[in-house]
Structures are given as structure tokens and as C-alpha cells.
Residue frames as a rotation matrix with the C-alpha (Angstrom) as fourth column:
UNK 1
0.098 -0.914 0.395 -19.77
0.993 0.064 -0.098 8.36
0.064 0.401 0.914 8.26
UNK 2
0.420 -0.071 -0.905 -18.21
0.299 -0.930 0.212 11.72
-0.857 -0.360 -0.370 9.02
UNK 3
0.068 -0.366 0.928 -17.56
0.985 -0.125 -0.121 13.90
0.160 0.922 0.351 5.98
UNK 4
0.334 -0.093 -0.938 -16.03
0.360 -0.907 0.218 17.36
-0.871 -0.411 -0.269 6.10
UNK 5
0.349 -0.157 0.924 -15.67
0.927 -0.086 -0.365 19.63
0.136 0.984 0.116 3.09
UNK 6
0.019 -0.379 -0.925 -13.57
0.313 -0.877 0.366 22.75
-0.950 -0.296 0.102 2.54
UNK 7
0.477 0.127 -0.870 -12.87
-0.629 -0.642 -0.438 24.91
-0.614 0.756 -0.226 -0.48
UNK 8
-0.037 -0.624 -0.781 -10.21
-0.969 0.213 -0.124 22.50
0.244 0.752 -0.612 -1.80
UNK 9
-0.858 -0.512 -0.035 -10.61
-0.463 0.802 -0.378 19.38
0.221 -0.308 -0.925 0.32
UNK 10
0.438 0.875 -0.206 -12.88
-0.603 0.456 0.655 16.46
0.667 -0.163 0.727 1.11
UNK 11
-0.713 -0.628 0.312 -12.12
-0.623 0.362 -0.693 14.79
0.322 -0.689 -0.650 4.47
UNK 12
0.381 0.913 -0.145 -13.90
-0.765 0.400 0.505 11.60
0.519 -0.082 0.851 5.50
UNK 13
0.354 -0.159 0.921 -13.86
-0.610 0.707 0.357 8.45
-0.709 -0.689 0.153 7.57
UNK 14
-0.639 -0.732 -0.239 -11.90
-0.686 0.401 0.607 5.64
-0.349 0.552 -0.758 5.98
UNK 15
0.688 0.712 -0.141 -13.20
-0.691 0.583 -0.427 2.98
-0.222 0.391 0.893 3.63
UNK 16
0.534 -0.489 0.690 -11.57
0.189 0.864 0.467 -0.41
-0.824 -0.119 0.554 2.83
UNK 17
0.724 -0.216 0.655 -10.64
0.684 0.108 -0.721 0.80
0.085 0.970 0.226 -0.66
UNK 18
0.895 -0.416 0.158 -8.30
-0.430 -0.901 0.061 3.39
0.117 -0.123 -0.986 0.86
UNK 19
0.784 -0.575 0.235 -5.66
0.210 0.602 0.770 0.73
-0.585 -0.554 0.593 1.55
UNK 20
0.452 -0.666 0.594 -3.46
0.873 0.191 -0.450 1.31
0.186 0.721 0.667 -1.53
UNK 21
0.318 -0.293 0.901 -2.98
0.086 -0.938 -0.336 5.04
0.944 0.185 -0.273 -0.97
UNK 22
0.880 0.049 0.472 -2.89
-0.454 -0.204 0.867 4.68
0.139 -0.978 -0.158 2.81
UNK 23
0.750 -0.637 0.179 -0.11
0.506 0.727 0.465 2.08
-0.426 -0.258 0.867 2.57
UNK 24
0.322 -0.631 0.706 1.82
0.729 -0.311 -0.610 4.25
0.604 0.711 0.360 0.09
UNK 25
0.509 -0.059 0.859 1.75
-0.328 -0.936 0.130 7.08
0.796 -0.348 -0.496 2.64
UNK 26
0.790 -0.117 0.602 2.59
-0.605 0.011 0.796 5.25
-0.099 -0.993 -0.062 5.87
UNK 27
0.745 -0.592 0.309 5.29
0.553 0.806 0.210 3.11
-0.373 0.014 0.928 4.27
UNK 28
0.570 -0.548 0.612 7.24
0.316 -0.541 -0.779 6.14
0.758 0.638 -0.135 3.04
UNK 29
0.177 -0.558 -0.811 10.23
0.980 0.175 0.094 6.54
0.089 -0.811 0.578 5.41
UNK 30
-0.793 -0.466 0.391 10.75
0.457 -0.881 -0.123 10.21
0.402 0.081 0.912 4.53
UNK 31
-0.111 0.855 0.507 7.12
-0.230 -0.518 0.824 11.16
0.967 -0.026 0.254 5.21
UNK 32
0.789 0.520 -0.327 7.05
0.106 0.409 0.906 9.10
0.605 -0.750 0.268 8.41
UNK 33
-0.186 -0.980 -0.063 10.50
0.275 0.009 -0.961 10.14
0.943 -0.197 0.268 9.71
UNK 34
-0.690 -0.070 0.721 9.04
-0.548 -0.601 -0.582 12.04
0.473 -0.796 0.376 12.68
UNK 35
0.266 0.837 0.478 6.43
-0.958 0.287 0.030 9.30
-0.112 -0.466 0.878 13.32
UNK 36
-0.588 -0.651 -0.480 8.51
-0.740 0.673 -0.007 6.11
0.328 0.352 -0.877 13.40
UNK 37
-0.735 0.362 0.574 5.92
-0.211 0.682 -0.700 4.19
-0.645 -0.635 -0.425 15.43
UNK 38
0.335 0.937 -0.099 3.43
-0.323 0.015 -0.946 4.59
-0.885 0.349 0.307 12.57
UNK 39
-0.229 -0.500 -0.835 5.84
-0.961 -0.021 0.276 3.66
-0.156 0.866 -0.476 9.76
UNK 40
0.736 0.557 0.385 4.54
-0.451 0.828 -0.335 0.56
-0.505 0.073 0.860 8.01
UNK 41
-0.420 -0.906 -0.052 6.93
-0.720 0.297 0.627 -2.14
-0.553 0.300 -0.777 6.91
UNK 42
-0.945 0.148 0.291 4.25
0.272 0.850 0.452 -4.33
-0.180 0.506 -0.843 5.31
UNK 43
-0.589 0.806 0.055 0.87
-0.333 -0.304 0.892 -4.23
0.736 0.508 0.448 3.65
UNK 44
-0.061 0.543 -0.837 -0.42
0.654 0.656 0.378 -6.37
0.754 -0.525 -0.395 6.53
UNK 45
-0.605 -0.227 -0.764 0.62
0.756 -0.464 -0.461 -3.72
-0.250 -0.857 0.452 9.09
UNK 46
-0.967 0.249 -0.062 -1.05
-0.254 -0.900 0.353 -1.01
0.032 0.357 0.933 6.99
UNK 47
-0.365 0.875 -0.319 -4.22
-0.024 0.334 0.942 -3.09
0.931 0.351 -0.101 6.62
UNK 48
-0.195 0.237 -0.952 -4.39
0.918 0.387 -0.091 -3.64
0.346 -0.891 -0.293 10.38
UNK 49
-0.827 -0.185 -0.531 -4.02
0.391 -0.867 -0.308 0.09
-0.403 -0.462 0.790 11.00
UNK 50
-0.825 0.561 -0.071 -6.69
-0.423 -0.530 0.735 0.97
0.375 0.636 0.674 8.43
UNK 51
-0.249 0.744 -0.620 -9.05
0.375 0.664 0.647 -1.69
0.893 -0.072 -0.444 9.82
UNK 52
-0.504 0.009 -0.863 -8.70
0.856 -0.125 -0.501 -0.12
-0.113 -0.992 0.056 13.28
UNK 53
-0.940 0.142 -0.310 -9.75
-0.157 -0.987 0.024 3.27
-0.303 0.071 0.950 11.89
UNK 54
-0.579 0.762 -0.291 -12.73
-0.344 0.095 0.934 1.75
0.739 0.641 0.207 10.06
UNK 55
-0.249 0.457 -0.854 -13.84
0.731 0.667 0.144 -0.21
0.635 -0.588 -0.500 13.14
UNK 56
-0.714 -0.097 -0.694 -13.52
0.610 -0.573 -0.547 2.87
-0.344 -0.814 0.468 15.33
UNK 57
-0.935 0.347 -0.070 -15.65
-0.338 -0.817 0.466 4.94
0.105 0.460 0.882 12.93
UNK 58
-0.285 0.866 -0.411 -18.57
-0.040 0.418 0.907 2.55
0.958 0.275 -0.085 13.51
UNK 59
-0.655 -0.098 -0.749 -18.49
0.656 0.418 -0.628 2.90
0.375 -0.903 -0.210 17.32
UNK 60
0.330 0.882 0.336 -20.96
0.555 -0.470 0.687 5.79
0.764 -0.040 -0.644 17.57
UNK 61
0.783 0.082 0.617 -20.94
-0.339 -0.775 0.533 7.59
0.522 -0.627 -0.579 20.91
UNK 62
0.863 -0.491 0.117 -18.24
0.169 0.501 0.849 5.24
-0.475 -0.713 0.516 22.24
UNK 63
0.649 -0.621 0.440 -15.82
0.586 0.038 -0.810 6.38
0.486 0.783 0.388 19.54
UNK 64
0.708 -0.488 -0.510 -12.48
0.258 -0.494 0.831 7.71
-0.657 -0.720 -0.224 20.84
UNK 65
-0.479 -0.877 0.040 -10.46
0.299 -0.120 0.946 7.83
-0.825 0.465 0.320 17.62
UNK 66
0.724 0.665 -0.185 -11.43
0.124 -0.389 -0.913 10.06
-0.679 0.638 -0.364 14.73
UNK 67
-0.413 -0.910 0.045 -9.02
0.085 0.011 0.996 9.22
-0.907 0.415 0.073 11.92
UNK 68
0.665 0.726 -0.174 -9.80
-0.001 -0.233 -0.973 10.63
-0.747 0.647 -0.154 8.48
UNK 69
-0.187 -0.621 0.761 -8.50
0.904 0.195 0.381 10.43
-0.385 0.759 0.525 4.93
UNK 70
0.111 0.122 -0.986 -7.88
-0.109 -0.985 -0.134 13.74
-0.988 0.123 -0.096 3.14
UNK 71
-0.109 -0.081 0.991 -8.58
0.931 0.340 0.130 14.15
-0.347 0.937 0.038 -0.58
UNK 72
-0.915 -0.035 -0.402 -8.43
-0.135 -0.911 0.389 17.08
-0.380 0.410 0.829 -2.95
UNK 73
0.035 0.996 -0.085 -11.89
-0.424 -0.062 -0.903 17.79
-0.905 0.068 0.420 -4.36
UNK 74
0.127 -0.070 -0.989 -10.49
-0.988 0.083 -0.133 16.51
0.092 0.994 -0.058 -7.67
UNK 75
0.895 0.382 -0.231 -10.15
-0.355 0.922 0.154 13.07
0.271 -0.056 0.961 -6.03
UNK 76
0.088 -0.936 -0.342 -6.40
-0.077 0.336 -0.939 12.82
0.993 0.109 -0.043 -5.38
UNK 77
0.752 0.074 -0.655 -5.45
0.586 0.380 0.716 11.34
0.302 -0.922 0.242 -2.02
UNK 78
0.470 -0.548 0.692 -3.48
-0.391 -0.832 -0.393 13.83
0.791 -0.086 -0.606 0.13
UNK 79
-0.677 -0.731 -0.080 -2.91
-0.197 0.285 -0.938 12.20
0.709 -0.619 -0.337 3.51
UNK 80
-0.051 0.555 -0.830 -4.26
0.731 0.587 0.348 11.64
0.680 -0.590 -0.435 6.98
UNK 81
-0.630 -0.064 0.774 -5.62
-0.436 -0.795 -0.421 13.71
0.642 -0.603 0.473 9.84
UNK 82
0.230 0.794 -0.562 -7.37
0.250 0.510 0.823 12.82
0.941 -0.329 -0.081 13.03
UNK 83
-0.308 -0.284 0.908 -7.69
-0.767 -0.490 -0.414 13.07
0.562 -0.824 -0.067 16.74
UNK 84
-0.305 0.135 -0.943 -7.86
0.460 0.888 -0.022 10.81
0.834 -0.440 -0.333 19.75
UNK 85
0.631 0.571 0.525 -9.93
-0.251 -0.490 0.835 11.60
0.734 -0.659 -0.166 22.83
UNK 86
-0.447 -0.866 -0.226 -7.53
0.076 0.214 -0.974 11.96
0.891 -0.452 -0.029 25.78
UNK 87
-0.930 0.248 -0.273 -10.11
0.294 0.053 -0.954 12.91
-0.222 -0.967 -0.122 28.44
UNK 88
-0.395 0.886 0.241 -13.88
0.303 -0.122 0.945 13.23
0.867 0.447 -0.221 28.76
UNK 89
-0.933 0.260 -0.248 -16.03
0.167 -0.299 -0.940 15.21
-0.319 -0.918 0.236 31.14
UNK 90
-0.311 0.895 0.321 -19.81
0.948 0.316 0.037 14.92
-0.068 0.316 -0.946 30.80
UNK 91
0.523 0.579 -0.625 -20.39
0.610 -0.767 -0.199 18.55
-0.595 -0.277 -0.755 31.70
UNK 92
0.284 -0.515 -0.809 -17.43
-0.280 -0.851 0.444 20.23
-0.917 0.100 -0.386 30.02
UNK 93
0.860 0.062 -0.507 -16.69
-0.511 0.121 -0.851 18.08
0.009 0.991 0.136 26.97
UNK 94
0.819 -0.541 0.191 -13.61
0.544 0.838 0.041 16.32
-0.182 0.071 0.981 25.60
UNK 95
0.342 -0.831 -0.439 -9.93
-0.693 -0.538 0.479 17.06
-0.634 0.140 -0.760 25.26
UNK 96
0.933 0.000 0.359 -8.26
0.229 0.771 -0.595 15.52
-0.277 0.637 0.719 22.23
UNK 97
-0.072 -0.978 -0.194 -4.84
-0.116 -0.185 0.976 15.08
-0.991 0.092 -0.100 20.66
UNK 98
0.862 0.402 -0.308 -4.59
-0.275 -0.139 -0.951 15.95
-0.425 0.905 -0.010 16.96
UNK 99
-0.213 -0.935 0.285 -2.20
0.048 0.281 0.958 14.46
-0.976 0.217 -0.015 14.41
UNK 100
0.862 0.455 -0.224 -1.69
-0.174 -0.149 -0.973 14.78
-0.476 0.878 -0.050 10.65
UNK 101
-0.329 -0.943 0.038 0.67
-0.135 0.087 0.987 13.87
-0.934 0.320 -0.156 7.83
UNK 102
0.741 0.610 -0.281 0.57
-0.307 -0.065 -0.949 13.95
-0.598 0.790 0.139 4.05
UNK 103
0.570 -0.526 0.631 2.30
0.806 0.505 -0.307 12.81
-0.157 0.684 0.713 0.92
UNK 104
-0.249 -0.825 -0.508 5.39
0.663 -0.527 0.532 14.90
-0.707 -0.204 0.678 0.27
UNK 105
-0.608 0.027 0.794 4.02
0.732 -0.368 0.573 16.37
0.308 0.929 0.204 -2.97
UNK 106
0.387 0.858 0.338 1.48
0.561 -0.510 0.652 18.32
0.732 -0.063 -0.679 -0.86
UNK 107
0.091 -0.422 -0.902 3.95
0.947 -0.245 0.210 19.78
-0.310 -0.873 0.377 1.66
UNK 108
-0.674 -0.502 -0.542 4.12
0.446 -0.861 0.243 23.56
-0.589 -0.078 0.805 1.85
UNK 109
-0.798 0.419 0.433 0.92
0.339 -0.283 0.897 24.21
0.498 0.863 0.084 -0.13
UNK 110
-0.752 0.505 0.423 -1.37
-0.654 -0.654 -0.380 25.19
0.085 -0.563 0.822 2.77
UNK 111
-0.142 0.726 -0.673 -3.42
-0.353 0.599 0.719 22.04
0.925 0.340 0.171 2.33
UNK 112
-0.369 -0.023 -0.929 -2.72
0.675 0.680 -0.285 20.63
0.639 -0.732 -0.235 5.78
UNK 113
-0.988 0.061 -0.139 -3.48
0.049 -0.737 -0.674 23.96
-0.144 -0.673 0.725 7.48
UNK 114
-0.464 0.866 -0.186 -6.84
-0.788 -0.308 0.533 23.95
0.404 0.393 0.826 5.68
UNK 115
-0.052 0.409 -0.911 -7.50
0.065 0.912 0.406 20.37
0.997 -0.039 -0.074 6.79
UNK 116
-0.736 -0.278 -0.617 -6.50
0.610 0.122 -0.783 21.11
0.293 -0.953 0.080 10.40
UNK 117
-0.902 0.429 0.058 -8.82
-0.424 -0.851 -0.309 24.12
-0.083 -0.303 0.949 10.57
UNK 118
-0.192 0.878 -0.438 -11.71
-0.697 0.192 0.691 22.08
0.691 0.438 0.575 9.16
UNK 119
-0.112 0.111 -0.987 -11.23
0.393 0.918 0.059 19.15
0.913 -0.382 -0.146 11.53
UNK 120
-0.908 -0.211 -0.363 -10.81
0.416 -0.339 -0.843 21.47
0.054 -0.917 0.396 14.54
UNK 121
-0.687 0.725 0.053 -13.99
-0.711 -0.686 0.153 23.31
0.147 0.067 0.987 13.53
UNK 122
0.015 0.669 -0.743 -15.77
-0.285 0.715 0.638 19.94
0.958 0.202 0.202 13.32
UNK 123
-0.450 -0.277 -0.849 -14.41
0.621 0.586 -0.521 18.87
0.641 -0.762 -0.091 16.72
UNK 124
-0.986 0.062 -0.155 -15.50
0.068 -0.701 -0.710 22.10
-0.152 -0.711 0.687 18.41
UNK 125
-0.601 0.779 -0.178 -18.82
-0.790 -0.545 0.280 22.37
0.121 0.309 0.943 16.59
UNK 126
0.370 0.808 -0.459 -20.10
-0.752 0.550 0.363 18.80
0.545 0.211 0.811 16.47
UNK 127
0.038 -0.462 -0.886 -17.66
0.097 0.884 -0.457 16.68
0.995 -0.069 0.078 18.46
UNK 128
0.932 0.363 -0.007 -18.21
0.066 -0.150 0.986 18.12
0.357 -0.920 -0.164 21.96
UNK 129
0.118 -0.968 -0.221 -14.49
0.933 0.184 -0.309 18.98
0.340 -0.170 0.925 22.11
UNK 130
0.959 0.185 -0.215 -13.34
0.262 -0.867 0.424 21.84
-0.108 -0.463 -0.880 24.33
UNK 131
0.428 -0.872 -0.238 -9.57
-0.654 -0.480 0.585 21.58
-0.624 -0.095 -0.775 23.83
UNK 132
0.964 -0.267 -0.004 -7.35
0.173 0.637 -0.751 20.32
0.203 0.723 0.660 21.02
UNK 133
0.461 -0.887 0.025 -3.70
-0.463 -0.216 0.860 19.59
-0.757 -0.408 -0.510 21.75
UNK 134
0.955 -0.275 0.107 -1.02
0.242 0.523 -0.818 18.76
0.169 0.807 0.566 19.25
UNK 135
0.557 -0.826 -0.085 2.74
-0.490 -0.409 0.770 18.88
-0.671 -0.387 -0.633 18.94
UNK 136
0.930 -0.355 -0.098 5.79
0.109 0.520 -0.847 17.78
0.352 0.777 0.522 17.04
UNK 137
0.272 -0.923 -0.272 9.51
0.886 0.130 0.445 17.39
-0.375 -0.362 0.853 17.37
UNK 138
0.424 -0.094 -0.901 11.13
0.056 -0.990 0.130 20.82
-0.904 -0.105 -0.414 17.17
UNK 139
-0.658 -0.751 -0.060 12.99
-0.061 -0.026 0.998 19.84
-0.751 0.660 -0.029 14.00
UNK 140
-0.436 0.599 0.671 9.72
0.887 0.412 0.209 19.31
-0.152 0.686 -0.712 12.16
UNK 141
-0.841 -0.031 -0.541 9.34
0.078 -0.995 -0.063 22.96
-0.536 -0.095 0.839 11.14
UNK 142
-0.818 0.567 -0.093 6.67
-0.183 -0.104 0.978 22.24
0.545 0.817 0.189 8.52
UNK 143
-0.195 0.760 -0.619 4.37
0.738 0.530 0.418 20.64
0.646 -0.375 -0.664 11.07
UNK 144
-0.412 -0.004 -0.911 4.92
0.782 -0.515 -0.351 23.44
-0.468 -0.857 0.215 13.57
UNK 145
-0.982 0.042 -0.184 4.12
-0.130 -0.857 0.498 25.98
-0.137 0.513 0.847 10.86
UNK 146
-0.492 0.855 -0.166 0.77
0.237 0.315 0.919 24.22
0.838 0.413 -0.357 10.26
UNK 147
-0.127 0.429 -0.894 -0.07
0.984 0.169 -0.059 24.51
0.126 -0.887 -0.444 13.96
UNK 148
-0.667 -0.207 -0.716 0.72
0.395 -0.913 -0.104 28.22
-0.632 -0.352 0.691 14.04
UNK 149
-0.954 0.291 -0.075 -1.17
-0.209 -0.462 0.862 28.90
0.217 0.838 0.502 10.80
UNK 150
-0.309 0.875 -0.372 -4.21
0.439 0.479 0.760 27.06
0.844 0.072 -0.532 12.20
UNK 151
0.226 0.432 0.873 -4.24
-0.394 -0.779 0.488 29.35
0.891 -0.454 -0.006 15.26
UNK 152
0.658 -0.032 -0.752 -2.74
0.572 0.671 0.472 27.07
0.489 -0.741 0.460 17.87
UNK 153
0.667 -0.423 0.614 -0.83
-0.631 -0.758 0.164 28.58
0.396 -0.497 -0.772 20.80
UNK 154
-0.094 -0.782 -0.617 2.50
-0.009 0.620 -0.784 27.14
0.996 -0.068 -0.065 21.95
UNK 155
0.798 0.489 0.351 2.12
-0.384 -0.035 0.923 25.75
0.464 -0.871 0.160 25.46
UNK 156
0.743 -0.559 0.368 5.37
-0.153 0.394 0.906 23.88
-0.652 -0.730 0.208 26.09
UNK 157
0.488 -0.710 -0.508 8.89
-0.666 0.073 -0.742 23.27
0.564 0.701 -0.437 24.88
UNK 158
0.910 -0.108 0.400 10.32
-0.210 0.713 0.669 19.92
-0.358 -0.693 0.626 26.04
UNK 159
0.183 -0.943 -0.277 14.10
-0.983 -0.179 -0.041 19.52
-0.011 0.279 -0.960 25.93
UNK 160
-0.747 -0.622 -0.233 15.60
-0.640 0.768 0.002 16.19
0.178 0.151 -0.972 24.82
UNK 161
0.006 0.917 0.400 12.16
-0.911 0.170 -0.376 14.61
-0.413 -0.362 0.836 24.62
UNK 162
0.859 0.361 0.363 12.69
-0.166 0.867 -0.470 11.82
-0.485 0.343 0.805 22.07
UNK 163
-0.276 -0.954 0.120 15.63
-0.282 0.200 0.939 9.91
-0.919 0.226 -0.324 20.65
UNK 164
0.758 0.541 0.364 15.35
0.238 0.290 -0.927 9.89
-0.607 0.789 0.091 16.86
UNK 165
0.905 -0.401 0.146 17.83
0.082 -0.173 -0.982 9.67
0.418 0.900 -0.123 14.01
UNK 166
0.165 -0.912 -0.376 20.73
0.752 0.363 -0.551 9.07
0.638 -0.192 0.745 16.40
UNK 167
-0.843 -0.471 0.261 20.15
0.200 -0.724 -0.660 12.09
0.500 -0.505 0.704 18.62
UNK 168
-0.379 0.694 -0.612 17.91
0.830 -0.037 -0.557 13.51
-0.409 -0.719 -0.561 21.32
UNK 169
-0.654 0.246 0.715 15.33
0.416 -0.672 0.612 15.93
0.631 0.698 0.337 19.93
UNK 170
-0.907 0.384 -0.174 13.25
-0.090 -0.579 -0.810 18.64
-0.412 -0.719 0.560 21.58
UNK 171
-0.480 0.834 0.272 9.46
0.844 0.355 0.401 18.74
0.237 0.423 -0.875 21.29
UNK 172
-0.941 0.314 0.125 7.00
-0.330 -0.933 -0.139 21.62
0.073 -0.173 0.982 21.03
UNK 173
-0.569 0.817 -0.092 3.41
0.810 0.539 -0.230 21.34
-0.138 -0.205 -0.969 22.28
UNK 174
-0.921 0.349 0.174 0.51
-0.258 -0.880 0.399 23.46
0.292 0.323 0.900 21.08
UNK 175
-0.613 0.779 -0.137 -3.10
0.712 0.469 -0.522 23.82
-0.342 -0.417 -0.842 22.16
UNK 176
-0.837 0.476 0.269 -6.33
-0.219 -0.743 0.633 25.48
0.501 0.471 0.726 21.17
UNK 177
-0.773 0.626 -0.101 -9.42
0.307 0.231 -0.923 25.99
-0.555 -0.745 -0.370 23.33
UNK 178
-0.267 0.787 0.556 -12.91
0.939 0.083 0.334 26.09
0.216 0.611 -0.761 21.85
UNK 179
-0.762 0.013 0.648 -14.17
0.034 -0.998 0.059 29.68
0.647 0.067 0.760 21.45
UNK 180
0.273 0.958 0.086 -17.24
-0.176 -0.038 0.984 28.62
0.946 -0.284 0.158 23.46
UNK 181
0.762 -0.024 -0.647 -15.09
0.568 0.506 0.649 27.69
0.312 -0.862 0.399 26.48
UNK 182
-0.276 -0.911 0.307 -12.62
0.595 -0.413 -0.690 30.56
0.755 -0.007 0.656 26.74
């Protein structure tokens, strides 16, 4: 089981008992507005998603999805963070795509920036990752702010990338290369 600790946070692989909080998060339409494909409409959908994360965490070296639950050190559930391996090269390492989201009560408190930095440090230090990519719809200013605060560099701006909320929305893409591979 992967466990990552920061000054305020405890980040770990999922456990079956996470279902209640996990479902509360991914079934919230406001929190999941920019991630409609992940919005849960039933406890069964949420359970299936959580089970996938738990199964993946047991895959050892074959693991391609690193999805973690975020908690305050006081025990309160905050949200989710993780990455998916998008390419692998035996000699050079992995490229991954990072994603994150949290309960609304934790927005704007620097918690997600702290979690992103910790998970990126883990990926670079112990995960054989050489590049982390992430992005969001341009209207998701809070998410973009997290990327910037965590040291990511903007690499692309995609016009009319996704239809959401009745209109076409632009997307921003960010990346960060491991300090050992610059």
C-alpha cells in the first residue's frame, strides 16, 4: 500500500471502507461539473469505480493507475488525486497524466496544491516517472491555479476542446519534467 504524508495531509491507496466518502464526493454535481464522465449517479457506480482503484493498487509492477484518497491528518476525508501511466520506456521511465478533485469545503485552502506536490514528488522519486502532464478546462480557474502553484508549466491551449454546460470550452494543458531528466 502506498502512503504519502505531508505537513497537513495523509494520502494513501484506497480501502473498501472509503466508499461512503468517495461516493459523497463523486456524486456531487457541483464538484464534478468539469469531470462529467466521473460523476456517479448511483452507489453501485461509485463502488465499481472504487473497486477498480483497489484492484489496481494490488497489481505491483504491472500497475498503471495510481489513484489515492486524501485525508487531513486529523482524519477528515478531503478528496482524490492520482495518475495514470500514459507511456512507458524501460530506459527513460514513465509519462503520466495527473488528476485531482476535492470536496468543496476544501477549495481555495492550498490543500490540493500540497497534495499535488506530494504525489508528484512520489512519482518522480519512487515511481520511475519522468514527466507528469495534467490539464483542465479553461473555465476551471481553481484547478489551473493548483497546477501553477505546484510548479507546472503551461504547454498548450486548446480552443473549443470540449462541449460542456451547453457550450464549447477551451482547455489548458500543463506539464512538469522530473528534475533528474531536464
